[in-house]
C-alpha positions in Angstrom: -8.9 49.2 5.1 -10.0 45.9 4.3 -7.6 43.3 4.8 -7.2 40.6 2.3 -7.8 37.1 3.3 -5.6 34.3 3.3 -6.1 30.5 3.7 -3.6 27.8 4.4 -4.0 24.4 3.4 -2.3 21.5 5.0 -4.3 18.4 5.3 -3.4 15.3 6.7 -5.1 11.7 7.6 -6.8 11.6 11.1 -4.6 8.9 13.0 -6.4 6.3 14.9 -10.3 5.9 15.2 -11.4 6.8 18.5 -8.1 8.9 18.9 -8.8 11.5 16.7 -5.3 12.2 16.5 -3.6 14.8 13.7 -0.8 16.7 13.4 -0.7 20.7 13.7 0.3 22.4 10.0 3.9 23.1 11.3 5.2 23.5 7.4 2.3 26.2 7.0 2.4 27.3 10.3 6.1 28.5 9.7 5.0 30.0 6.7 2.5 32.2 7.8 4.3 33.0 11.4 7.3 34.2 9.0 4.8 36.9 6.7 2.9 38.0 9.2 6.1 39.2 11.5 6.2 41.6 8.3 4.1 44.8 9.0 3.2 45.5 5.5 1.5 42.2 5.2 -0.2 42.2 8.9 -1.7 45.5 7.6 -2.6 44.1 4.3 -3.7 40.6 4.8 -5.7 38.6 7.4 -4.7 34.9 8.1 -8.3 33.6 7.9 -7.7 30.0 8.7 -6.1 26.5 7.9 -7.5 23.5 6.6 -5.9 20.8 8.3 -7.8 17.3 7.5 -9.3 15.7 4.4 -13.0 17.2 4.9 -15.5 17.2 1.9 -14.0 20.1 -0.5 -17.4 20.9 -1.7 -18.0 22.1 2.0 -14.5 23.3 2.8 -14.6 25.5 -0.3 -17.8 26.8 0.6 -16.7 27.8 4.2 -14.1 30.2 2.9 -14.9 33.5 3.1 -13.9 36.1 0.5 -10.4 34.2 -0.1 -7.7 36.3 -2.0 -5.2 33.6 -1.7 -4.8 30.3 -0.8 -1.7 28.3 -0.4 -1.1 24.5 -0.3 1.7 22.6 1.2 1.9 19.5 -1.2 3.2 16.1 0.4 2.9 12.2 -0.9 -0.4 12.3 1.1 -2.1 14.9 -0.1 -1.2 16.8 -3.2 -4.4 14.9 -4.9 -6.5 16.1 -2.5 -5.2 19.6 -3.1 -5.3 19.5 -6.6 -9.1 18.8 -6.4 -9.7 21.7 -3.9 -7.6 23.8 -6.0 -9.8 23.2 -9.0 -13.2 23.6 -7.0 -11.6 26.8 -5.4 -11.2 28.1 -9.0 -14.9 27.2 -10.1 -16.5 29.2 -7.0 -13.6 32.1 -6.8 -12.0 32.6 -10.1 -10.1 35.4 -8.9 -8.5 33.9 -6.3 -4.8 33.2 -6.2 -3.5 29.6 -5.9 0.0 29.1 -4.5 1.3 25.1 -4.6 4.6 24.3 -2.7 6.3 21.9 -0.7 8.0 18.8 -1.5 5.8 17.3 -3.8 5.9 20.4 -5.9 8.6 19.6 -8.8 11.6 22.0 -9.7 10.4 22.9 -13.3 7.1 24.6 -14.5 5.1 21.3 -15.2 2.4 21.3 -13.0 1.6 25.2 -14.1 1.7 23.7 -17.8 -0.6 20.6 -17.0 -3.1 22.6 -14.1 -4.6 25.5 -15.0 -6.1 26.4 -11.9 -2.7 26.6 -10.1 -1.0 30.2 -10.6 1.8 30.3 -8.9 4.6 27.7 -7.6 7.5 28.2 -5.0 10.2 25.6 -5.1 12.2 24.4 -2.2 11.8 26.1 1.1 8.9 28.4 1.0 9.0 30.8 3.6 10.6 33.5 1.9 9.5 33.3 -1.2 6.1 33.3 0.1 6.3 36.5 2.2 8.0 38.3 -1.1 5.1 37.2 -3.5 2.5 38.6 -0.8 4.3 41.7 -0.6 4.2 41.6 -4.6 0.5 41.8 -4.7 0.5 44.8 -1.9 2.4 46.8 -4.6 5.8 46.5 -3.2 7.7 45.2 -6.2 7.0 42.6 -8.7 6.6 38.7 -8.9 9.3 38.4 -11.0 12.0 39.9 -8.5 11.0 36.7 -6.4 13.4 33.9 -6.3 12.8 30.3 -6.6 9.0 30.9 -8.0 7.4 30.0 -10.9 3.9 31.8 -12.1 1.6 33.0 -15.2 1.9 36.9 -16.1 -0.9 38.9 -17.5 -0.4 37.2 -21.0 -0.9 34.1 -19.3 2.9 33.4 -20.2 4.7 30.9 -17.6 7.7 32.4 -15.9 10.1 30.6 -13.6 12.3 33.1 -11.7 16.0 32.5 -10.7 16.8 29.4 -8.9 18.9 30.9 -5.2 20.0 29.1 -2.4 17.9 30.0 0.6 18.4 33.2 2.6 19.6 32.7 5.8 16.7 34.5 7.8 15.0 34.1 11.3 12.0 32.2 11.6 9.7 33.1 13.9 7.7 29.9 16.2 4.4 29.5 14.9 3.4 28.0 18.2 5.0 30.8 20.5 3.3 33.2 17.8 0.1 32.4 18.7 -0.3 31.0 14.9 -2.5 27.8 16.2 -4.3 29.3 18.7 -7.5 29.3 17.1 -7.0 25.4 16.1 -6.4 24.5 20.0 -9.2 26.5 21.2 -11.7 24.3 19.0 -10.7 21.3 20.6 -11.2 19.1 17.2 -8.5 16.8 17.5 -5.7 15.6 19.8 -3.3 17.4 18.2 0.5 16.0 17.5 3.4 18.4 16.7 6.4 18.9 15.0 9.2 20.5 15.9 12.8 21.8 14.9 15.8 22.5 16.6 17.8 22.9 13.4 17.7 22.9 9.9 19.8 21.2 7.1 21.3 17.8 6.5 25.1 16.4 6.1 24.1 13.7 3.8 23.3 13.7 -0.1 21.3 10.2 -0.4 19.9 10.4 -4.0 16.5 8.8 -2.9 16.1 11.9 -0.8 15.1 15.5 -1.5 16.7 16.8 1.8 19.9 16.8 1.2 19.9 18.7 -2.0 18.3 21.9 -0.2 21.8 22.5 1.2 23.9 20.8 3.8 24.6 23.8 6.0 22.9 23.7 9.4 20.8 26.4 10.5 20.6 26.3 14.4 17.5 27.8 16.1 18.1 29.5 19.3 17.9 27.0 22.2 15.6 29.0 24.4 13.4 29.2 21.3 13.2 25.4 21.2 12.8 25.1 25.5 10.2 27.5 25.1 8.3 25.7 22.5 8.7 22.4 24.6 7.0 24.3 27.3 4.0 25.4 25.0 3.3 21.8 23.9 3.5 20.9 27.8 1.2 23.4 28.6 -1.4 22.4 25.6 -1.1 18.8 26.6 0.8 17.5 23.6 1.2 13.7 23.9 3.2 13.2 20.7 5.7 15.2 19.0 8.3 14.6 16.7 11.4 16.1 16.3 12.0 16.7 12.3 15.5 17.4 12.5 17.5 15.1 9.9 20.1 14.3 12.5 19.1 14.9 16.2 21.9 13.9 18.7 24.4 15.6 16.1 25.0 18.6 18.3 26.2 18.6 22.2 23.3 20.9 23.1 20.6 18.2 21.9 21.8 17.0 25.0 20.2 19.9 26.9 17.2 19.8 24.8 16.6 16.1 26.3 17.3 17.3 29.9 14.6 20.3 29.1 11.8 18.0 27.7 12.5 15.3 30.2 12.0 18.3 33.1 9.3 19.1 31.7 7.7 15.7 31.2 8.1 15.0 35.2 6.7 18.3 35.9 3.7 18.3 33.6 3.2 14.6 32.2 3.6 16.1 28.7 4.8 15.9 26.0 4.2 12.1 26.6 6.5 10.3 23.3 9.2 12.1 21.5 10.4 10.7 18.2 13.1 11.8 16.0 15.7 11.2 13.1 18.8 9.9 15.2 22.3 11.4 13.7 24.4 8.3 11.9 27.8 7.6 13.1 27.1 9.1 16.4 26.2 5.9 18.3 27.1 6.7 21.8 25.6 10.2 22.0 22.3 8.7 20.7 22.2 5.7 23.2 22.6 8.0 25.7 19.8 10.2 24.6 17.5 7.1 24.4 18.8 5.9 27.7 17.4 9.3 29.1 14.2 8.8 27.4 13.7 5.2 27.9 14.2 5.9 31.9 10.8 7.8 31.8 8.9 5.9 29.0 9.4 8.6 26.3 11.2 6.9 23.9 9.7 5.8 20.5 12.6 3.5 19.9 16.3 4.4 18.5 16.4 4.1 14.6 19.7 2.3 13.3 18.9 3.1 9.3 21.0 1.1 6.7 18.5 1.2 3.9 20.7 -1.6 2.2 24.1 -3.6 3.3 25.4 -3.6 -0.3 28.5 -1.8 -0.7 27.5 -1.0 -4.4 24.0 -0.1 -3.4 25.5 2.2 -0.7 27.9 3.8 -3.6 25.1 4.1 -6.0 22.8 5.6 -3.4 25.8 8.2 -2.1 25.5 6.7 1.6 27.7 5.3 4.2 27.2 2.9 7.1 28.1 2.4 10.6 30.3 -1.2 10.4 28.3 -4.3 11.1 30.7 -4.8 14.5 29.9 -1.6 15.5 26.2 -2.2 15.1 26.5 -5.7 17.2 28.0 -3.7 20.1 25.1 -1.3 20.0 22.7 -4.0 20.0 24.3 -5.4 22.6 23.9 -2.0 24.4 20.4 -1.4 23.7 19.1 -5.0 24.6 21.0 -5.0 27.9 19.3 -1.5 28.9 16.0 -2.6 27.4 15.8 0.1 24.6 13.8 -0.3 21.8 15.7 -0.4 18.6 14.6 -0.5 14.7 16.6 -0.6 11.8 15.5 0.7 8.3 16.0 -0.6 5.1 14.8 0.4 1.3 13.6 -2.2 -1.1 14.6 -1.5 -4.7 17.4 0.9 -4.6 19.5 0.7 -7.7 22.3 -2.6 -7.5 20.2 -4.3 -5.2 19.2 -8.0 -5.7 17.3 -10.8 -4.3 20.2 -12.4 -2.7 22.1 -9.1 -1.5 18.8 -8.1 0.2 18.4 -11.5 1.9 21.9 -11.3 2.9 21.4 -7.8 4.1 18.6 -8.7 6.6 20.3 -12.1 7.3 23.2 -10.1 8.8 21.2 -7.8 10.9 19.8 -10.6 12.3 22.6 -12.2 13.1 24.0 -9.2 14.4 21.3 -9.2 17.3 18.4 -7.1 15.7 15.3 -9.1 17.0 13.0 -6.5 18.0 12.1 -4.7 15.0 13.3 -4.5 11.3 11.3 -1.8 9.0 11.2 -1.9 5.3 10.2 1.1 3.4 9.2 1.1 -0.1 11.5 2.9 -2.7 9.4 6.1 -3.9 10.8 8.7 -6.2 10.3 12.2 -4.7 10.0 14.6 -7.4 13.0 16.4 -6.3 15.6 13.8 -5.7 18.7 12.9 -7.9 17.2 9.5 -8.1 14.0 11.0 -9.8 15.9 12.6 -12.5 15.8 11.2 -16.2 19.5 10.3 -16.2 20.1 8.5 -13.1 16.8 6.7 -13.9 18.3 5.6 -17.3 21.2 4.7 -15.7 20.1 2.1 -13.3 17.1 0.9 -15.2 14.8 2.3 -12.5 11.0 1.4 -13.3 8.2 2.8 -11.3 4.5 1.9 -11.5 2.0 4.9 -10.4 0.0 3.1 -7.5 -2.3 4.3 -4.8 -0.9 5.7 -1.8 -2.2 5.1 1.8 -1.3 6.0 4.9 -0.5 3.3 7.9 -2.9 3.2 10.8 -4.9 6.5 9.5 -8.8 6.3 9.3 -10.5 4.8 6.2 -12.4 7.5 4.8 -15.4 6.6 2.5 -15.5 8.7 -0.9 -11.6 10.0 -0.1 -9.7 11.2 -3.1 -7.0 8.8 -3.5 -3.5 9.9 -3.7 -0.7 8.0 -6.0 3.1 7.8 -5.8 5.7 6.2 -8.4 6.7 3.2 -6.7 10.0 1.5 -8.1 9.4 -2.0 -8.8 12.4 -3.2 -10.9 15.7 -2.1 -11.6 18.7 -3.7 -13.9 19.5 -5.7 -10.7 16.3 -6.6 -9.5 13.0 -7.8 -11.7 9.5 -7.3 -11.1 9.4 -11.3 -9.8 11.9 -10.8 -7.6 10.5 -7.6 -6.1 7.6 -9.3 -5.1 9.8 -12.3 -3.6 12.1 -9.8 -1.6 8.8 -8.3 -0.5 7.2 -11.2 0.3 10.4 -12.5 2.5 10.6 -9.3 4.2 7.0 -9.6 5.1 7.6 -13.3 6.5 11.0 -11.5 8.6 8.4 -9.1 10.2 5.6 -11.0 10.9 6.9 -14.6 12.0 10.2 -13.1 13.6 10.0 -9.7 14.9 6.5 -9.9 15.7 7.4 -13.2 17.0 5.2 -15.7 16.0 8.2 -18.0 15.6 11.1 -15.8 16.6 12.2 -18.2 19.2 12.2 -21.2 16.9 14.5 -19.3 14.4 17.0 -18.3 17.1 17.4 -22.0 18.7 17.9 -23.4 15.6 20.5 -20.5 14.5 22.4 -21.2 17.6 22.1 -24.7 17.8 21.9 -26.4 14.4 23.5 -23.3 12.2 20.3 -23.3 10.4 20.5 -19.5 8.7 17.6 -17.2 9.3 17.0 -16.9 5.2 17.2 -20.7 5.3 14.4 -21.1 7.9 12.1 -18.2 6.5 12.7 -19.1 2.6 11.8 -23.0 3.7 8.7 -21.3 5.6 7.6 -19.7 2.4 8.0 -22.7 0.0 6.1 -25.0 3.0 3.5 -22.1 2.9 3.2 -22.0 -1.2 3.0 -26.0 -0.8 0.5 -26.3 1.9 -2.1 -23.7 0.6 -5.1 -25.5 2.9 -3.5 -24.4 6.2 -3.9 -21.2 7.8 -0.2 -19.9 6.7 -0.7 -21.1 3.1 -4.0 -19.1 2.4 -2.5 -16.0 4.1 0.4 -16.8 1.7 -1.8 -16.8 -0.8 -3.7 -14.0 -0.4 -0.7 -11.1 0.2 1.2 -12.6 -2.1 -1.5 -12.2 -4.9 -2.1 -7.9 -3.3 2.0 -7.7 -3.9 2.1 -9.1 -7.4 -0.8 -6.8 -8.6 0.9 -4.0 -7.6 2.8 -4.2 -11.1 -0.5 -3.5 -12.9 -1.7 -1.2 -10.3 -4.4 -3.9 -9.2 -2.5 -4.9 -6.3 -2.1 -3.1 -2.8 0.5 -2.9 0.3 -2.3 -2.2 2.6 -4.6 -4.3 4.8 -7.9 -3.5 6.2 -10.6 -5.7 8.9 -13.0 -3.9 10.6 -12.3 -6.2 13.7 -9.6 -3.9 13.9 -11.2 -0.9 14.0 -11.4 1.5 10.7 -7.6 1.5 9.9 -5.2 0.8 7.2 -2.7 -1.7 8.2 0.6 -2.6 6.3 0.6 -6.0 5.0 3.2 -7.8 7.9 0.6 -6.8 10.6 -2.1 -7.8 8.9 0.1 -11.5 8.5 0.3 -11.4 12.1 -2.9 -10.6 13.2 -4.6 -13.0 10.9 -2.6 -15.8 12.6 -3.3 -14.6 16.0 -6.8 -15.0 15.4 -6.4 -18.7 14.6 -3.6 -19.2 17.4 -3.9 -22.8 18.1 -4.8 -24.0 14.3 -1.6 -22.1 13.2 0.6 -23.8 15.8 -0.7 -27.3 15.3 -0.5 -27.1 11.4 3.0 -25.6 11.4 4.6 -28.5 13.3 4.3 -30.4 10.1 7.1 -27.5 9.2 8.7 -27.4 12.4 9.2 -31.0 12.6 11.7 -31.3 9.6 14.1 -29.5 11.4 14.5 -32.6 13.7 14.6 -31.0 17.4 14.9 -33.2 20.1 11.5 -34.1 21.3 12.1 -33.1 24.8 13.7 -29.6 23.5 11.1 -29.4 20.9 8.3 -29.7 23.3 9.7 -27.1 25.4 10.3 -24.5 22.8 6.6 -25.3 21.4 5.2 -24.5 25.0 7.4 -21.6 25.1 6.9 -20.0 21.7 3.2 -20.4 22.0 3.1 -18.7 25.5 5.0 -15.7 24.8 2.8 -14.5 22.5 0.3 -12.0 24.0 -3.3 -12.4 23.2 -6.4 -10.2 23.6 -8.2 -11.0 27.4 -5.1 -12.5 28.4 -3.6 -10.9 31.2 -1.5 -13.5 33.1 -0.4 -17.0 32.3 2.3 -19.8 33.1 4.8 -21.6 31.1 6.0 -24.7 32.8 9.3 -25.9 31.3 12.5 -28.9 31.9 14.9 -26.0 30.1 15.8 -22.7 31.1 14.5 -21.0 27.9 14.3 -17.3 29.2 17.5 -17.3 30.2 19.0 -18.6 27.2 17.3 -16.4 24.9 18.0 -13.5 27.4 22.3 -14.1 27.1 21.8 -14.4 23.0 20.0 -11.0 23.2 23.1 -9.3 24.8 25.6 -11.4 22.7 26.7 -13.9 25.5 25.6 -16.8 24.6 25.5 -19.8 27.2 24.4 -23.5 26.2 20.8 -24.3 27.1 20.3 -25.9 30.7 18.1 -28.8 32.0 16.7 -26.9 35.0 12.8 -27.2 36.0 11.1 -24.0 35.9 7.7 -21.9 35.8 7.3 -19.0 34.0 4.6 -16.6 35.8 4.0 -13.9 32.7 1.8 -11.2 33.1 0.6 -7.9 31.0 -1.1 -5.5 33.3 -2.6 -3.1 30.9 -3.7 -6.3 28.7 -6.0 -5.7 25.7 -9.5 -6.9 26.0 -10.6 -6.5 22.5 -9.4 -7.4 19.2 -9.2 -3.6 18.0 -7.5 -2.5 21.4 -4.9 -5.1 21.1 -4.4 -4.1 17.5 -3.7 -0.6 18.4 -2.0 -1.1 21.6 0.4 -3.8 20.7 0.9 -4.3 17.1 0.8 -0.4 16.0 1.8 1.7 19.1 4.3 -1.4 20.4 5.6 -2.8 17.5 9.3 -1.5 17.6 9.4 -2.3 21.2 8.3 -5.9 21.0 5.0 -5.4 23.0 3.5 -8.3 21.3 5.8 -10.8 23.6 5.7 -10.8 27.3 8.0 -8.9 28.9 7.3 -9.1 32.5 8.3 -12.3 33.6 8.7 -14.1 36.5 11.1 -17.3 36.6 10.3 -20.1 39.5 13.0 -22.5 39.6 11.4 -26.0 40.9 
């Protein structure tokens, strides 16, 4: 019996440059593992292969051999590519069945109505529906009996079947079932991997489509999780991401981490673990991060807020930990030298420029100086926020703009992807959206990445200059001093942001000096300033002198500020001071402020793995090391004179 060929398409961008990193196609791998566990499917179909990177579509389609059905996994970063692929596929193989599923497939039938080259849509979790539709094409049942799909019947009418809760099914592991063996044997990429230890989400945030799938948790067997970790170690997977919504929520998560650490100590792999950590389980998550940090596996602890404004939190159906608790946790993390990062989303309904700025200020005052990450608010098709009634209630306005995956390779003649970016609401107009974004870029580039962090902290503690006052003043100074490095960069990047409203702008930065990759704007600001390091600090004195810092303190601060920022080709340096700034700032980071002492000292700064080129510096310190402040020296010896 000749089996029918089925292909799966889950393409992603290639990360880095020479690194050639790419994620294994976990979503389609799960779907395939579940389907091919069925004997009827195994006997009727051949899993002929995966398409996993954005290669030339004509060449990719031509490589398919007698495709009977091709399944596409759709996300923000690949939906337009999938459409172009499917269109070309139908031109070459008109009888091939095209199935679209994934987070970017909306709940209705609009994609079938608009795109004639799509035959079937799978809504929500796809494993059971995909298996059942494959069975239907063997003659075992009919498509009309398959829940959670839309399709065209023989009369070309569009049919949407019953929407029902996802069945409680056992999902085989694509890793353990050998689904990815062919990909691994080819050795084309340095693969990253995704792991689920459970599926479900306890939250129902309106901007997310995760909670709408149902909050009941499905736990994967702990032995399976252990075996998947073993598989990753055996196949030398360096980086893997845990796709749980709330890792650390369950007691067994500590057992998973212990197994992971044991495997790392035994084999050296996996090297880095990243997770979405549980909210309101602060100590449990801290204990996990502390374990990971000891063996250099931690990618940073996420302390997500999205907003700190009570009205906004009510509008998006979210609850945060108290700021008192946050400050306590920041002290613990800083004292243990564990990287943390807080996350905010700009443009949420009810947010104003003032409330957003106040939220950033509050996090800085609580000690979050390492990393604040800002996410643009994007309407996900299946989220509550994307529904017409919700958008009307809060005056949500969007722009269809080009999506770029940060830190991925720039590919010539690539098919652009798009998303619906929220650029205004009833509470924040377009101009304030730009102003808020620019304010945050300044916080990230000048504070988190370190360019003026020490001046800002000193002024906050010694002259009661609020962080937002300092950075707003810096923005105003940059606007007025357009001939300076800071002024030119402000003008250039503000123009990029302002152009987004007319679909001519961008949130991306590229420069061949740092390799063939896409960078977020704040990292671009930092890198451009660092290339003009001496001139920048000479010019910025005009701004800093307005705060009337005592001259003797000022000279020490400037020497410390300039000397603490790493530079390409700089492995070791010294800073001579007459005041003990090192311990002054060290105490502030753990919320034990002590007055600045006069004490002559020399700081010996060392970067044992210093980058020798701009490209290496950008990758190692700004990309990989941003959340743990790798742009700032941390290997420091203090010699008192």
